[in-house]
Every structure is written in structure tokens, then in C-alpha cells.
C-alpha positions as CSV (number, residue, x, y, z in Angstrom):
1,X,21.4,171.1,4.7
2,X,25.3,171.3,5.3
3,X,26.4,171.9,2.4
4,X,30.1,173.1,1.9
5,X,30.8,173.0,5.5
6,X,34.6,172.1,7.2
7,X,34.5,169.8,9.6
8,X,37.3,168.7,11.6
9,X,36.6,164.9,13.4
10,X,38.8,163.8,16.5
11,X,40.4,160.7,16.9
12,X,40.4,158.5,20.1
13,X,44.0,156.9,18.8
14,X,44.5,161.4,19.4
15,X,44.3,161.9,15.5
16,X,42.5,165.1,14.1
17,X,41.4,164.8,9.9
18,X,39.7,167.9,8.3
19,X,37.3,168.1,5.8
20,X,36.3,170.6,3.6
21,X,33.1,171.1,1.2
22,X,31.4,168.5,3.0
23,X,27.5,168.5,2.9
24,X,24.5,166.0,3.9
25,X,26.0,165.2,7.7
26,X,24.6,163.5,9.3
27,X,24.6,161.9,13.1
28,X,23.4,158.9,14.9
29,X,24.0,156.4,17.4
30,X,26.2,154.7,16.4
31,X,28.6,157.0,13.5
32,X,29.2,159.9,11.0
33,X,29.3,160.2,7.9
34,X,28.4,162.9,4.8
35,X,29.8,163.6,1.6
36,X,33.5,165.6,0.1
37,X,34.8,167.0,-2.5
38,X,38.9,165.5,-2.8
39,X,40.0,169.4,-2.5
40,X,43.1,167.6,-4.3
41,X,42.1,164.5,-6.7
42,X,38.6,166.6,-7.2
43,X,36.6,163.5,-6.6
44,X,33.6,163.5,-5.3
45,X,34.0,160.9,-1.8
46,X,31.2,159.8,0.7
47,X,32.9,159.0,4.7
48,X,31.2,157.1,7.6
49,X,33.2,157.2,11.3
50,X,32.2,154.7,14.4
51,X,31.3,157.2,16.8
52,X,33.4,154.4,19.1
53,X,35.8,155.4,17.6
54,X,36.2,159.6,17.7
55,X,36.9,161.8,20.5
56,X,34.8,164.9,19.2
57,X,34.3,166.4,15.8
58,X,33.0,170.4,14.6
59,X,31.2,171.6,12.2
60,X,31.1,175.2,10.3
61,X,27.4,176.5,11.2
62,X,25.6,178.1,9.1
63,X,24.8,182.1,9.4
64,X,21.8,181.5,7.8
65,X,20.6,178.5,9.4
66,X,18.4,178.6,13.2
67,X,22.0,177.6,14.9
68,X,24.2,180.1,13.5
69,X,20.9,183.0,14.2
70,X,21.1,181.9,17.7
71,X,24.7,181.4,18.1
72,X,25.5,185.2,17.5
73,X,23.5,186.0,20.3
74,X,24.9,183.4,22.6
């Protein structure tokens, strides 16, 4: 699920962070979390951000998922 996607996280302080090769993305009432591969260092990492510190995020849609199919029809 959510294998090798791109992700942008928008912070309340106006900053934006971009991630590639995102997988295992989860969101709950407290935080978002995911695993990703750092492209420069080629190190596998796991990240978490508190919902209180972000204003939003964008995650690439999987074309094979139901969300991807629904996005095409709108």
C-alpha cells in the first residue's frame, strides 16, 4: 500500500518538505507517519510529524487504487 509515492508536507510555519519513495503511509488523530528512502544517502528512514505542526499534505495517487480510479472520473 502506498508504495514508492511522492509526498509533500506543509507546515504551520510556512515550510514545505518533499519526500520521494514514500511507502507505508499512515495517518491518525495525532500524527502522520511513513517510511522512505533518502535519495542522497540511500538510507532507509521512517518519519513522523504531529498533526498539530502541519497544515496539510499531498500524497501521490496510486493509479491502480480505488482513489486513483475515482480521481479519473471526476
